[in-house]
N, C-alpha and C positions, 0 to 999 in steps of 0.2 A: 052718628058715631063720630067721636072726636079723634083725629089722628095726631100722633106725636111728631110726625114728619111734615114740615111746611116748606113752601117755596123758599129757596135760599139756604136750607139746612145742608150740612155736609153729611153724607151717608157712605156706607160701605156695602157692596153687594156680597151677600153671604150664600147665595145659591145660584146655580145656572152656569152658563158658559162664560159669563163675565165675573165669576167669583174672584173676590179679592180687590177688584177695582173700586176706587173712591172717586167721588164727584159731588157736585152741588145739585140740588133738586131744581129742575127747571119748571116742572108743572106737576100738580097733584089733582087726581080725579077721586074725590072722597066717596062718590056714589058707587063707583065700581072698584074701589081700593086699588087704583093703578097709579104709578109714579113714572116720571120721566127724569132721568139723571144725565147730566152732561158727560158726554164721551162714553156712555155705556149703552149697549144694545143698539148699535149703529145699523141703520137700514139704508139700502141704496135703491135709488129710483132713477130710471133713465127718462129724460125729457128731451123731445126733439129739438126744442129751442135752447135749453140750457145745458144739455148733456147729462152726465152722471151727477146726481145729487145725493149727498149723504146727510142723514138726519137721525136723531135719537128716536127710538121707539118706546112705547109704554111697556112696563112689565109690572108684575104683582108686588103690592106693598109688603108682603110677608117676606120677600127676598132681599130686603135691605135692613141694615142696622144703623141706627142713628149714631153719628160720631160726634157732631157738634150742632147744637140748636142754632136756628137762624137768629141773627141779631134783631132785637126788637126795634121797631121804627121809632125814630126820635119824636117825643111828644113835645109840643110847645106849651110851656107853662105861662100863665098870666103873670105879669110883673107884680111884685109885691107893692102894696100901697105904703107910702111913707106916712108914719104916724107921728111926725115931728109937730109939736104944737108950740107955738111961741107964747110965752107967758108975759 
């Protein structure tokens, strides 16, 4: 199954506790239809060494709406051959 949302795309959350928030897609799991969006669905974890850590959690792909597609990666084109012939 091909998803419309890709890494780097800008999306808006349309359902759940974070409804209305916008952010960039950090990661996509196409097998389980899960996405991770920057600044949305924040999880806290306490680590004895580092203290309290906050990170984004995955949530369902159906809870986001595409706002702007990710920019395509720049492709390198081969230089054109000059066809100047001296007569």
